[in-house]
GUFI-812860 format. One record per residue (C-alpha): x negated, y negated, z. Coordinates in steps of 0.2 Angstrom, whole numbers, padded with zeros to 4 digits. Layout:
BEGIN
R      px      py      pz
R       X       Y       Z
...
//
This chain:
BEGIN
R      px      py      pz
R    0144   -0202    0958
R    0129   -0191    0963
R    0140   -0171    0959
R    0133   -0167    0980
R    0129   -0178    0993
R    0123   -0175    1012
R    0128   -0190    1023
R    0118   -0189    1038
R    0121   -0170    1040
R    0115   -0164    1059
R    0117   -0149    1066
R    0115   -0143    1085
R    0115   -0126    1094
R    0120   -0124    1111
R    0111   -0107    1119
R    0122   -0095    1128
R    0130   -0102    1141
R    0133   -0116    1138
R    0112   -0121    1142
R    0101   -0130    1130
R    0101   -0138    1116
R    0093   -0135    1098
R    0094   -0147    1085
R    0090   -0139    1068
R    0095   -0151    1058
R    0090   -0173    1061
R    0103   -0184    1050
R    0096   -0177    1035
R    0102   -0186    1017
R    0101   -0183    1000
R    0109   -0183    0983
R    0111   -0171    0969
R    0113   -0175    0951
R    0125   -0165    0938
R    0114   -0153    0927
R    0098   -0158    0941
R    0086   -0141    0946
R    0082   -0144    0964
R    0070   -0136    0976
R    0069   -0137    0997
R    0057   -0130    1004
R    0049   -0129    1021
R    0041   -0114    1036
R    0055   -0103    1045
R    0062   -0112    1057
R    0062   -0131    1046
R    0081   -0128    1043
R    0082   -0128    1026
R    0093   -0109    1030
R    0103   -0119    1041
R    0105   -0133    1027
R    0111   -0121    1012
R    0123   -0112    1023
R    0131   -0128    1029
R    0135   -0135    1011
R    0139   -0118    1005
R    0154   -0119    1017
R    0149   -0107    1026
R    0144   -0115    1042
R    0148   -0133    1049
R    0138   -0148    1052
R    0141   -0157    1068
R    0139   -0173    1063
R    0137   -0181    1045
R    0148   -0177    1027
R    0144   -0167    1014
R    0153   -0173    0996
R    0152   -0161    0982
R    0162   -0170    0965
R    0171   -0182    0974
R    0178   -0166    0990
R    0177   -0168    1007
R    0169   -0153    1013
R    0173   -0154    1029
R    0190   -0161    1026
R    0192   -0145    1020
R    0205   -0132    1031
R    0197   -0116    1035
R    0212   -0106    1029
R    0206   -0114    1011
R    0186   -0114    1011
R    0185   -0096    1004
R    0195   -0102    0989
R    0184   -0120    0989
R    0169   -0110    0989
R    0176   -0098    0975
R    0183   -0111    0963
R    0168   -0122    0966
R    0148   -0112    0969
R    0138   -0100    0964
R    0129   -0092    0975
R    0113   -0081    0973
R    0106   -0067    0986
R    0090   -0063    0991
R    0096   -0045    0994
R    0108   -0049    0979
R    0124   -0044    0990
R    0130   -0033    0976
R    0142   -0016    0983
R    0137    0000    0977
R    0153    0007    0975
R    0156   -0003    0960
R    0148   -0005    0943
R    0136   -0020    0939
R    0153   -0025    0930
R    0164   -0024    0942
R    0154   -0035    0956
R    0153   -0049    0942
R    0172   -0048    0940
R    0176   -0048    0960
R    0176   -0067    0960
R    0191   -0066    0944
R    0200   -0053    0951
R    0202   -0063    0970
R    0206   -0077    0960
R    0220   -0068    0950
R    0212   -0069    0935
R    0219   -0058    0919
R    0207   -0045    0914
R    0205   -0051    0895
R    0201   -0068    0901
R    0185   -0061    0913
R    0178   -0050    0897
R    0177   -0066    0887
R    0167   -0074    0898
R    0158   -0058    0903
R    0154   -0054    0886
R    0146   -0072    0882
R    0137   -0072    0901
R    0128   -0055    0897
R    0123   -0058    0881
R    0114   -0072    0888
R    0108   -0066    0905
R    0102   -0047    0892
R    0114   -0036    0904
R    0127   -0031    0889
R    0120   -0014    0889
R    0118   -0012    0909
R    0135   -0016    0913
R    0143    0002    0919
R    0128    0007    0928
R    0129    0006    0948
R    0118   -0007    0954
R    0107    0008    0962
R    0104    0014    0947
R    0095    0000    0940
R    0078   -0012    0945
R    0080   -0025    0958
R    0077   -0039    0944
R    0091   -0030    0934
R    0103   -0032    0948
R    0097   -0051    0953
R    0103   -0055    0933
R    0119   -0046    0938
R    0119   -0059    0953
R    0118   -0074    0942
R    0132   -0067    0931
R    0144   -0065    0947
R    0138   -0085    0951
R    0139   -0092    0934
R    0154   -0080    0928
R    0169   -0093    0938
R    0161   -0107    0932
R    0154   -0118    0948
R    0151   -0133    0948
R    0134   -0130    0960
R    0122   -0114    0962
R    0116   -0112    0977
R    0101   -0100    0977
R    0091   -0093    0993
R    0078   -0087    0991
R    0081   -0080    0974
R    0063   -0072    0971
R    0062   -0065    0986
R    0064   -0046    0983
R    0057   -0047    0967
R    0041   -0042    0962
R    0031   -0053    0951
R    0035   -0049    0931
R    0056   -0047    0941
R    0053   -0065    0943
R    0045   -0073    0929
R    0061   -0065    0924
R    0073   -0073    0934
R    0064   -0090    0935
R    0064   -0092    0916
R    0085   -0088    0917
R    0088   -0100    0928
R    0078   -0113    0919
R    0091   -0108    0904
R    0104   -0110    0913
R    0099   -0126    0919
R    0098   -0132    0902
R    0114   -0125    0896
R    0119   -0138    0909
R    0122   -0126    0924
R    0118   -0139    0942
R    0106   -0128    0953
R    0100   -0129    0972
R    0091   -0116    0977
R    0082   -0113    0992
R    0061   -0104    0993
R    0049   -0103    0999
R    0038   -0101    0983
R    0028   -0113    0978
R    0029   -0104    0958
R    0048   -0104    0960
R    0051   -0121    0965
R    0036   -0128    0951
R    0052   -0124    0939
R    0063   -0138    0947
R    0065   -0154    0943
R    0064   -0161    0963
R    0057   -0153    0976
R    0063   -0160    0993
R    0053   -0155    1009
R    0060   -0149    1027
R    0050   -0149    1040
R    0058   -0149    1061
R    0075   -0153    1055
R    0074   -0169    1042
R    0069   -0169    1025
R    0051   -0179    1022
R    0045   -0182    1007
R    0053   -0175    0989
R    0042   -0176    0971
R    0048   -0176    0953
R    0042   -0165    0939
R    0045   -0179    0928
R    0034   -0174    0912
R    0020   -0162    0922
R    0023   -0144    0917
R    0023   -0132    0925
R    0005   -0128    0935
R    0004   -0149    0936
R    0020   -0148    0948
R    0012   -0132    0956
R   -0003   -0142    0959
R    0008   -0155    0966
R    0017   -0145    0977
R    0001   -0135    0983
R   -0006   -0151    0986
R    0008   -0159    0998
R    0010   -0141    1006
R   -0008   -0139    1011
R   -0006   -0159    1018
R    0007   -0155    1028
R   -0001   -0140    1038
R   -0015   -0152    1042
R   -0003   -0166    1048
R   -0008   -0180    1032
R   -0002   -0193    1026
R    0011   -0191    1014
R    0015   -0209    1010
//
């Protein structure tokens, strides 16, 4: 059984005062296997962020279902959604979403504090993760005292510390310089090699070329995908670039 399964997802937004409808997603279906690293690409307005929000239980589909590890997200009660997200999902955002009044350590601890975990358990988890991410010497610093790349590493640590079933990343390299982007992508590869499932929305061909599979979404529908297989990152980069060029020209991908 797949770890994540999206079935016939449709999302319709009503304009104000009940006027015209906008169909953001049209019958989207796909699966993600445990341990996979999947990227979703598409132009602005294609529906990829709407899809990610539905997968993250931040929004609800108009029709369709999302199954995560056998649990139907559409059946989770509103009062239980926050706990469900905290227990099952990890998030990495473009703008880091760190609290400036908290140290990096406290930002990373926050999901576990909200879950009622004890400090010794939190400390043990953080010691392992901070070493892997190379931020052990930064934990007492505040977000405004560190670089963008270091902030994003802290954000990844916060996502990992709950042992999530899947990490959902929304344009994780979007606010980073090229060096920090490369470091983050190498980091994602490493945690994926350790067994962490990752689903990433990105505009970046370079970021997507690190994934094991790329889904392309256009006008609210998934219409093509590329598997990396034995290809190198550079070969995958070229495949993605060629696909995007064909799409821009309205070419036939079949």
